[in-house]
C-alpha positions in Angstrom: -5.3 -16.5 -13.7 -4.0 -15.7 -17.3 -4.9 -11.9 -18.8 -6.9 -11.8 -21.4 -6.1 -7.7 -22.8 -3.9 -5.3 -22.2 -3.8 -1.5 -22.4 -0.4 -0.2 -23.1 -0.2 2.8 -20.5 3.3 5.0 -21.5 2.6 7.1 -24.3 1.5 11.2 -25.1 -1.3 11.9 -27.2 -1.7 14.2 -29.9 -3.5 16.3 -32.6 -1.5 16.1 -35.3 -2.9 18.2 -37.3 -2.2 20.9 -34.7 1.4 20.2 -34.1 1.9 20.3 -38.1 -0.1 24.0 -38.7 1.6 25.0 -35.4 5.1 23.9 -36.3 5.8 21.4 -34.0 7.4 18.8 -34.2 7.2 15.2 -31.5 9.8 15.0 -29.1 11.7 12.3 -28.5 13.5 13.1 -24.8 12.1 13.9 -21.4 14.5 17.6 -22.3 12.8 18.6 -25.9 9.0 17.4 -24.2 10.2 20.8 -22.2 11.7 22.3 -24.3 8.3 21.9 -26.7 6.2 22.7 -23.7 8.5 25.9 -23.2 8.0 27.0 -27.0 4.4 26.0 -27.0 3.8 28.6 -23.6 5.6 31.4 -25.3 3.8 31.3 -28.9 0.9 31.7 -26.3 -0.6 27.9 -26.3 -0.8 26.1 -23.3 1.2 22.3 -23.4 -1.1 19.8 -21.5 -4.7 18.6 -20.8 -4.6 17.1 -17.3 -7.8 15.6 -15.7 -7.2 13.5 -12.2 -11.0 13.5 -11.4 -13.1 10.0 -11.2 -15.7 10.3 -8.5 -14.5 7.8 -5.6 -10.8 6.7 -7.7 -9.6 10.2 -8.1 -5.7 10.6 -8.3 -5.8 7.2 -10.7 -4.6 9.2 -13.4 -1.4 10.6 -11.6 -0.2 7.5 -10.7 0.6 6.1 -14.1 2.7 9.8 -14.1 4.7 8.4 -11.5 5.1 4.9 -12.5 6.2 6.2 -16.0 8.6 8.5 -14.8 9.6 5.9 -12.2 10.6 2.8 -14.9 12.3 6.4 -16.8 14.9 7.2 -13.3 15.4 4.1 -12.2 16.6 0.5 -12.2 13.2 -1.3 -12.8 14.5 -3.8 -10.0 13.9 -0.5 -8.0 10.5 0.3 -9.7 9.8 -3.9 -8.6 10.8 -2.7 -4.9 9.3 0.3 -4.8 6.7 -1.8 -5.9 6.7 -4.1 -2.4 7.8 -1.0 -0.2 10.9 -2.6 -0.4 12.2 1.4 -0.3 10.4 4.1 1.5 8.0 6.4 -0.1 10.9 9.4 1.3 13.1 7.3 -1.6 15.2 10.4 -3.1 14.1 8.5 -6.2 10.5 8.0 -5.4 10.4 11.6 -4.9 12.0 12.8 -7.8 9.5 11.1 -9.7 6.8 13.7 -8.2 8.7 16.6 -8.7 9.7 15.3 -12.7 5.2 15.1 -12.2 5.0 18.0 -10.5 7.7 20.0 -13.6 4.4 19.9 -15.5 0.7 19.4 -13.1 1.9 21.9 -10.8 3.2 23.9 -13.5 0.1 27.1 -14.5 1.2 28.1 -17.9 1.8 24.1 -18.6 -1.5 22.5 -18.0 -4.7 23.7 -19.0 -7.1 25.6 -16.3 -3.9 25.3 -14.1 -3.7 22.7 -11.4 -7.3 23.6 -10.0 -8.6 22.3 -13.0 -6.7 19.0 -13.1 -7.8 18.6 -10.1 -11.6 18.9 -11.0 -11.3 17.7 -15.1 -13.0 14.2 -15.4 -10.2 11.9 -17.1 -12.1 10.9 -20.0 -13.1 14.8 -20.6 -9.6 15.5 -20.3 -8.4 15.2 -23.9 -10.7 17.3 -25.2 -8.5 20.4 -25.0 -7.4 19.2 -28.0 -9.9 19.2 -30.6 -10.8 22.8 -30.2 -10.2 25.2 -32.0 -8.6 27.0 -31.8 -6.1 24.4 -29.6 -7.0 24.2 -25.2 -4.2 22.1 -24.8 -1.7 20.1 -27.4 -0.6 16.8 -25.2 -2.1 14.2 -22.9 -0.5 11.5 -21.4 -2.9 8.3 -20.9 -3.3 4.7 -21.8 -4.6 3.0 -24.8 -8.2 3.2 -23.6 -8.8 6.7 -23.8 -8.5 6.4 -27.7 -12.5 5.0 -27.4 -13.2 7.8 -25.2 -12.3 10.5 -27.8 -14.5 8.8 -30.7 -17.1 8.5 -28.5 -16.8 12.7 -27.8 -15.3 13.1 -31.4 -16.7 10.2 -33.5 -15.5 11.4 -37.1 -11.7 11.7 -35.8 -10.0 9.6 -37.8 -6.9 7.2 -35.4 -3.9 8.0 -37.1 -4.7 11.2 -38.5 -6.7 13.3 -36.3 -5.0 12.2 -33.2 -2.4 10.3 -32.6 0.6 8.9 -30.0 4.0 8.8 -29.4 5.7 6.6 -26.2 6.8 9.2 -23.2 10.3 9.9 -23.7 13.2 8.4 -21.9 14.3 10.9 -19.3 17.5 9.1 -18.1 18.8 8.1 -21.6 20.6 4.3 -19.4 16.9 3.5 -19.0 15.5 3.8 -22.8 12.0 4.1 -23.3 10.6 1.1 -21.1 6.9 -0.2 -21.4 4.0 0.6 -18.7 1.0 -1.2 -19.2 -2.7 -3.3 -17.3 -5.1 -5.7 -18.1 -7.9 -7.5 -17.5 -7.3 -11.1 -15.8 -9.6 -14.2 -16.1 -9.3 -16.2 -13.1 -10.2 -19.6 -12.5 -11.8 -20.9 -9.2 -12.8 -24.8 -10.3 -9.5 -26.4 -11.6 -11.4 -29.3 -14.2 -10.6 -30.1 -17.2 -13.0 -27.9 -19.1 -11.9 -25.3 -17.0 -8.6 -25.5 -18.2 -9.3 -26.0 -21.7 -11.3 -22.7 -22.0 -8.2 -20.8 -19.9 -6.3 -22.3 -22.7 -8.1 -21.4 -25.3 -8.6 -17.9 -24.8 -4.9 -16.8 -24.0 -4.8 -18.7 -27.8 -3.5 -16.7 -31.0 -7.0 -17.8 -32.8 -9.0 -16.6 -29.8 -7.5 -13.6 -29.3 -7.3 -12.2 -32.1 -11.0 -12.5 -31.7 -10.9 -10.1 -29.1 -9.0 -7.9 -30.0 -10.2 -7.7 -33.1 -13.2 -6.7 -32.1 -13.1 -4.5 -29.5 -9.5 -3.1 -30.0 -8.1 -4.3 -27.1 -4.0 -5.1 -27.2 -3.3 -8.9 -26.4 -0.1 -10.2 -24.9 0.7 -12.9 -26.7 2.9 -12.3 -29.0 1.3 -14.4 -31.6 -1.6 -11.8 -32.4 -1.1 -11.4 -36.5 -1.0 -7.8 -36.4 -3.5 -7.2 -38.9 -6.4 -8.2 -37.4 -6.2 -5.2 -35.2 -8.7 -2.1 -36.2 -6.4 0.6 -37.3 -2.9 0.8 -37.7 -2.7 3.2 -34.2 -3.6 0.2 -32.1 -1.0 -1.7 -33.7 1.3 0.7 -33.0 0.4 0.4 -29.4 0.3 -3.3 -29.8 4.0 -3.4 -31.5 4.9 -1.2 -28.6 3.9 -4.1 -25.6 5.4 -6.8 -27.7 8.6 -5.7 -28.4 9.4 -3.5 -25.1 12.4 -4.8 -23.4 11.2 -3.1 -20.1 7.4 -3.6 -19.3 6.3 -3.5 -15.7 2.5 -3.6 -14.6 0.8 -0.6 -12.8 2.4 -0.5 -9.9 -0.5 0.9 -7.8 -2.4 -1.8 -9.3 0.6 -4.6 -7.2 -0.2 -2.5 -4.1 -2.0 -3.4 -1.3 -5.7 -1.7 -1.8 -4.8 0.6 1.1 -2.0 2.2 -0.7 -2.5 1.1 -4.5 -5.9 2.7 -4.8 -5.8 5.0 -1.1 -3.0 6.9 -0.6 -1.4 7.1 -3.5 -4.4 8.0 -5.1 -5.3 10.9 -2.4 -1.0 11.8 -2.3 -1.3 13.0 -5.5 -4.5 14.9 -5.7 -2.6 16.3 -2.0 0.4 16.9 -4.5 -1.4 18.7 -6.9 -3.1 20.5 -5.2 0.0 22.7 -2.9 0.6 20.1 0.3 4.9 19.4 0.5 6.0 17.0 -1.2 7.1 15.6 1.8 4.5 15.8 3.7 2.5 13.7 0.9 4.9 10.5 0.8 5.2 10.5 4.6 1.6 10.1 4.5 1.6 7.5 2.2 4.7 5.6 4.1 2.7 5.8 6.7 0.0 3.8 5.3 2.1 1.9 4.0 3.8 0.8 6.6 0.9 -0.8 7.9 -0.8 -2.0 4.7 2.7 -4.1 4.3 2.5 -5.5 6.8 
């Protein structure tokens, strides 16, 4: 198989005009982001919009937080071990990732509507809070694909002017700002010369430039001309993706389904609903012990 298009997940979306009006500046570290969140609360504002509801897939949006935090608090090799169950879900490094997520998601003053609303707001509706007057929230962590949801809900907004993003910031400086991503895969089931030629074509710069130009998706092909992207915002995301010093694929997508789209998703919901973290991680670990056999 080959990757046809990609999404960059390590992004925090915001409304530049709302930031400017309130005197807020984009944070460049986790500490600055927490300090900014505290400043927003002190100003009577709510920093974060988070929505985990997605029908039978509810909880997946929280897994991206854990994955991005893992990449910023441990070596990439530790992330790989975690994904392949080379370390347990009870490992201190996994616990820390959940706790840092909880520092935001479990804070009644940090999240729009409180943790209960986080559980019930649909992921696609969550960024709407950034565009109310006054804003119901100021920051929203989500992948590049959320741009289409924002524009569906607010067609008059201009990417880069009315909404923008900054990279999910580093936590432990030694691990920098890795890129977390996901992608659509195109698979070949019959290895024929025509099929192979087609597969080679669709990942070529020529074909990818048509694809990203029409759909605004990101290409993992470094030969794609940045000028073909539909706007500066998408170009900026593509630049982050192809130039990242460390890149890792979405961890939950690589895990066995019973974990990655099962107990990990429900574990996120359980954690945000107030179930003790140790119990949440033990439940996921129990599933993993069976799923990775």
